[in-house]
DRENDREN-453662 format. One record per residue (C-alpha): residue in three letters; x, y, z. Coordinates in steps of 0.001 Angstrom, whole numbers, padded with zeros to 6 digits, always signed. Each point is the difference from the previous one (the first is absolute). Layout:
<rs>
alaXYZ ...
</rs>
This chain:
<rs>
met+090529+092026+096576 pro-000413-000750+003705 arg-001143+002741+002374 ile+002752+002297+001202 asp-000426-001003+003636 glu+000540-003657-000980 val+003164+000971-001882 ile+001233+001926+003046 tyr-000684-002924+002362 asp+001781-002361-002393 cys+002975+002389-000192 ile+000142+000026+003805 glu+000187-003792-000140 gly+002849+000281-002535 lys-001828-001474-002989 val+002119+000719-003065 lys-002925+000070-002486 ser-001720+002750+001983 lys+003226+002008+000258 glu+000404-000269-003770 leu-003609+001094-000495 ala+000457+002986+002315 tyr+003226+000930-001804 lys-001637-000125-003433 thr-003139+001783+001192 phe+001698+002946+001713 tyr+003223+000315-002021 gly-001298+002753-002308 tyr-001593+001894+002862 leu+003238+000039+001974 met+002042+000852-003106 ala-002115+003130-000490 ile+000581+001021+003616 ile+003738-000605-000037 leu+000484+001783-003336 arg-001310+003150+001654 tyr+003116-000102+002180 val+002738-001434-002208 lys+000509+000669-003686 asp+002064-003036-000966 arg-002160-002992-000922 ser+002613-002595+001027 asp+000222+001645+003445 ala-003802-000069+000154 glu-000092-003716-000837 glu+002532-000701+002725 leu-002035+002062+002453 ile-003183-001877-000897 asn+001724-003265+000822 asp+001263+001469+003281 thr-003527+001215+000711 phe-001485-003439-000547 val+002609-001564+002286 lys-001078+002467+002713 ile-003691-000606-000732 phe+000307-003767+000284 arg+002225+000261+003062 ser-002546+002158+001852 ile-003315-001010-001592 his-001065-001595+003276 gln-000189+003567+001416 phe-002616+001086-002555 ile-003407+000232+001636 ile-002747-001187-002304 pro-003096+002223+000328 glu-003236-001629+001110 asn-001747+001412-003061 asp+001191-002181-002924 thr-000501+002793-002515 leu+002675+002110+001724 thr+002712-002671+000076 glu+001593+000759-003362 val-000061+003773+000576 ala+001572-000424+003441 phe+002596-002424-001342 arg+000911+002327-002880 gly+000478+002836+002478 trp+002149-002190+002232 ile+002277-001209-002808 ala+000188+003536-001467 lys+001462+001260+003282 ile+002559-002789-000034 ala+000920+000842-003615 ser+000301+003732+000747 arg+002201-000582+003015 thr+002160-002470-001920 ala+000547+002560-002763 ile+000782+002746+002509 asp+002493-002204+001831 phe+001654-000776-003330 leu+000282+003690-000889 arg+001259+000881+003461 lys+002809-002568-000285 arg+000839+000955-003551 lys+000703+003654+000584 pro-000293+002330+002932 met-002967+002326+000090 leu+000463+003652-000805 ser-000071+002527+002754 leu-002352+002947-000239 glu+002915+002307-000742 glu+000852-001979-003145 val-003476+000255-001506 glu-000504+002535-002732 val-002728+002606+000447 phe-002353+000531-002902 glu-000554+003676-000621 glu-002107-000349-003139 pro-003543+001346+000252 ile-002594-002525+001035 thr-003148-000169-002068 gln-003251-001347+001338 val-000201-003224-001937 asn-001929-003139+000714 val+002557-002571-001115 ile-002149-003092+000315 ser-002940+001332-002001 gln+001922+000389-003250 leu+002700-002658+000115 his-000160-003761-000247 val+001473-002098+002805 lys+003035-000974-002084 asp+000703+003687-000686 ile-000173+000785+003722 leu+002382-002860+000777 lys+002442+001370-002585 leu-000145+003386+001724 leu+000579-001669+003378 asp+003103-001702-001403 gln+001472+003437-000676 leu-000155+001000+003673 pro+003096-000268+002193 asp-000020-003324+001871 leu-000968+001335+003410 his-002780+002166-001427 arg-001376-002991-001904 leu+000175-002228+003082 val-001848+002465+002207 phe-002608+000692-002691 asn-000584-003741-000544 leu-000252-000789+003674 tyr-002240+002925+000925 glu-002180+000582-003068 ile-000185-003454-001551 glu+000542-002455+002870 gly-001845+002187+002517 phe+002599+000006+002774 pro-000235+002947+002429 his+003041+002283+000273 his+001172-001499+003302 glu+000160-003474-001594 val+001709+001348-003138 ala+002575+001692+002228 lys+000555-003204+001959 leu+000355-002135-003153 leu+002474+002391-001614 asn+001777+000905+003227 ile-000608+003735-000449 pro-001739+002577+002206 glu-003776+000256-000467 ser+000373+003640-001031 ser+002382-001108-002768 ser-002632-002395-001286 arg-002389+002930-000352 val+002640+002121-001758 tyr+000875-002786-002455 leu-003689-000494-000795 val-000514+003714-000697 arg+003101+000078-002181 ala-001060-003145-001841 lys-003364+001578-000779 gln+001691+003206-001134 lys+002337-001936-002273 leu-002917-002042-001390 arg-001876+003216-000826 val+003048+001349-001828 leu+000491-003273-001875 tyr-003698-000133-000844 ser+000046+003565-001313 lys+002986-000827-002192 thr-001818-003105-001252 leu-003052+002095-000918 ile+002104+002603-001796 his+001889-002730-001861 ser-003193-001860-000996 his-001712+003214-001167 ala+003093+000905-002045 asn-000124-003417-001694 ile-003709+000352-000786 gly+000321+003449-001579 
</rs>
């Protein structure tokens, strides 16, 4: 396989073979990102194609780092942002976001649980799928994608304080779901 910077330069020049190579190389990576936002696989496949259209349309804006070893990491980060924003735009068009008044408050006791230490990634993703859409979006953007609250708020067109509230509520809900998962798994063992 050619070096990633060569593939990027060839994509800038419009070479079809390099675009196909980039598509095949990063398809799975982008699918994993988009599936954190949308649950339907056919929607995700459509969003991946939309993402690649945006990537190829704006690839000339990607700045290749001087250090060759950082190029793929930088490119993955760049295309991940495009994929995240594409998924968010899709969700925003599909249904209006909830207002804070419409969000349920979780009154169940919160246990001190380290979710990541005892669950596999696929189990965590299943728990994330059970969150309300806006909670899941904020959690993904802040905790997984690493966006600061002001950028999350801007992307989702909500106040920054709402982003913080949704994140807290998402974590609360995840703790409750995790506790229920533990109780259920211990009941099945015994």
